N, C-alpha and C positions, 0 to 999 in steps of 0.2 A: 264645670270645675269650681271647686270652692276656693275662696280667696287665700286661705292658708296653704292649699296645695300649690297655687300659683307662686306664692311667696317662697315656699320651700324650693320649688323648681328654679326660680330665678336666682336664688342664693347660691346655686351650684356654679354660677358663672361670675366672671370678673365684671366690675362695674362698667368697664369700657367695651364689653362685648355687645354686639348687635343682635337683637332678637329678630328672627325671620319666621314667618308663618306661611305654611303651604295651605292653599285653599282647594277644597274638593267639593264637587257637586254631590249632595247627599244621596239622591236616589240612584244615580248610576255609579257613584264613587270615582268619576272621572276627574283627573287633575285639571284645575283651572288656572292657577297662578301662584306665584310666590311673592310675598310682599314684606317689606320692613316698614311700611307706612302705617304705623300704629300710634294712635293718640289716646289720651285719657279724656273722656267726656265728663264734664262736671255739671251738665244741665239737670241731671236727676240726682239730687243729693242722697236719696235713699239707697241707691244701688251703684257701686263703682262700675263704670263701663269703659271697656276698651273699644275704640272704633278702628276697624281695619278697612283701609281704602283699596278697592279693587276696581279696575276699569269695567264699566258696565258692559262693554262690547264682548268681554270674555264669557258672559253668560248667555249670549244670544243663541248659541248652538243648542242650548238646553230648554228653550221655550217651545 
């Protein structure tokens, strides 16, 4: 997703709305989790990065 697309998408919502992301395993397309634990990572100044925290145990079934 391009940064402009994300900005346009987020502008559709009120500033107090919460963003929720559903996580899917890419090979099987199985639903893993839903999370609102999203942070901005500033370690790499070249690329804006959103970090999504998901419990590691949720992926054990796909190993």
